[in-house]
Structure formats: C-alpha cells, structure tokens
N, C-alpha and C positions, 0 to 999 in steps of 0.2 A: 297436300292437306297436311300430312304427318309431319312433312319436312319443317315447314312453317311453325308447328306447333313445338315442335323439340327445338329450333332456333329461339322462339322467341321462351322458352324455358330456359335455356342456357344463358338468353343475356339477363335475364329474372336472377338465376343461381350466381351469374358473375356479379351483378349489379349489387346484389343482397351480400355477398361474400367481401366485397371490395368496401360497403358502405359500414359493415360490423367489423373490421379488420382494423379501420383507420391508418392513419401514415406513422411511420417510426420518426420520435424527436428523441432526439440524446438531449440529456439534461446533466449539465455539469454540475458538479457535488459542489457546495462552498467551500471558499476558501477558508483552511483554517491558520493561523499566523500563531507560530510556536515561539512564546519568547525566550531567549537565553537568561539565565540569572547573570546579575551585576557581579563584575569582579571584585567590587568591595565588602561583599557578603563573607569573604573569605574562601578558603579551598576545602575541598570535602575531604582530605588527609590523602588521597592518592598517590601523593609521594611518599609515602611512608614504606610502602612496600618495596618500591624497588629500591631505596637506600637501606632498608635493612636487609635484601640480598645481596646487595656488595660489600655490607658488612660481614656476613655470615660468610661470603667467600673467600674474603680478607682475613679473617680468623683461621678457616678451614688451609687456607694456604699456608699461613705464618705458624700455624701450630704442628704442620708436618714435616717439619726439619727435622728429622731423625739423625 
C-alpha cells in the first residue's frame, strides 16, 4: 500500500511539474532593416584626414634636406 501511495504521489508531482514548466519555445526577434544614406547627400569629410597626413609627411620629408 505504501508503494502504491508513493508511486501515485511521484506521478502527481511529475505531472504537476511538467504542467507548470511548459515547453521551451524560441521566438526570433523582429528583423530591423538599416538603411544606408544615399551618396547624393555628400560625403562626411572623412577623406580630409588622410589627405592632411600625406601633405604633412610630404612637407616633413622636403624640409629635412640639410
């Protein structure tokens, strides 16, 4: 009799745990589309720094002719 009660109790606990836990379901986040700005708006001026670096290097090389 004790064995039957313990099996019934184990079954109730297992069924209750499964009912509470539910199933795991993966929900993918929504896709976000990032739009690149069009080229007709003009550049951001990022080309100025490399040009200045080249000019400064050229000036430093030409000025060191001792």
